[in-house]
C-alpha positions as CSV (number, residue, x, y, z in Angstrom):
1,M,-0.1,0.0,0.1
2,L,1.4,3.4,-0.7
3,N,2.5,5.5,2.3
4,R,-0.5,8.1,2.4
5,S,-2.1,9.9,5.4
6,V,-5.4,9.9,6.5
7,S,-6.0,13.2,5.1
8,D,-4.3,12.5,1.6
9,V,-6.8,9.9,1.2
10,K,-9.9,12.1,2.4
11,T,-9.0,14.8,0.1
12,A,-8.8,12.2,-3.1
13,N,-11.9,10.8,-2.0
14,P,-14.6,12.0,-4.5
15,L,-17.2,12.0,-2.4
16,S,-15.2,14.4,0.0
17,K,-14.6,16.7,-3.3
18,F,-18.0,16.7,-3.9
19,G,-19.4,17.5,-0.2
20,R,-16.3,20.9,-0.3
21,N,-18.1,21.9,-3.7
22,L,-21.4,21.5,-2.3
23,A,-20.6,23.4,1.1
24,R,-18.7,26.2,-1.4
25,V,-21.7,26.8,-3.5
26,R,-24.4,26.8,-0.8
27,S,-22.3,29.3,1.4
28,A,-21.7,31.5,-1.7
29,R,-25.6,31.4,-2.1
30,G,-25.9,32.7,1.6
31,M,-27.7,29.7,2.5
32,T,-27.8,27.5,5.7
33,Q,-27.8,23.6,5.9
34,E,-31.1,23.9,6.7
35,E,-32.2,26.1,4.5
36,L,-31.0,24.0,1.4
37,A,-32.1,20.7,2.9
38,E,-35.9,22.1,2.6
39,R,-35.6,23.5,-0.7
40,A,-34.0,20.3,-1.6
41,D,-36.6,18.0,0.3
42,I,-33.6,16.2,1.9
43,H,-33.1,15.9,5.8
44,A,-30.9,18.4,7.3
45,R,-28.4,15.8,8.8
46,Y,-28.5,14.0,5.7
47,L,-27.2,17.3,3.7
48,Q,-24.5,17.3,7.0
49,K,-23.3,13.9,5.9
50,L,-22.9,14.8,2.3
51,E,-21.2,18.3,2.9
52,A,-19.0,15.9,5.1
53,G,-18.2,13.6,2.1
54,A,-19.7,10.5,4.0
55,G,-22.9,10.5,2.3
56,H,-23.8,8.7,-1.4
57,P,-26.0,10.8,-3.0
58,S,-28.6,9.6,-5.6
59,L,-29.4,11.1,-9.0
60,I,-32.4,12.4,-7.7
61,V,-30.9,14.1,-4.7
62,L,-28.1,15.4,-6.9
63,C,-30.7,16.7,-9.3
64,R,-33.1,18.2,-6.2
65,L,-29.6,19.9,-4.7
66,K,-28.5,21.3,-8.1
67,R,-32.3,22.8,-8.7
68,A,-32.6,24.1,-4.8
69,L,-28.7,26.4,-5.4
70,G,-29.6,26.8,-9.0
71,C,-26.1,26.3,-9.9
72,E,-24.6,24.2,-13.1
73,W,-23.5,20.6,-12.6
74,D,-19.9,21.8,-13.2
75,D,-20.3,23.8,-9.8
76,L,-21.0,20.6,-7.9
77,L,-19.4,18.3,-9.4
78,S,-15.7,19.9,-10.9
79,R,-12.4,18.1,-9.8
80,V,-14.7,15.1,-8.7
81,D,-13.2,12.6,-10.4
82,T,-9.6,13.9,-10.4
């Protein structure tokens, strides 16, 4: 196994990258997690997990988040696969 730290693995994780993108876009729109969760019709705790990189969003949830944020796919998914 490669000699990588836990922080290296976390930053390389696509779910962590998605979570950071999601939090960045939400913050840029001036929304709280509770506001976004309500607009996207998901539970606030689930949104917290997504932003922490610990949740696995379905395509339906991704579409709800995109619509609620009024953003482009690239805003949420940029650099997720790198």
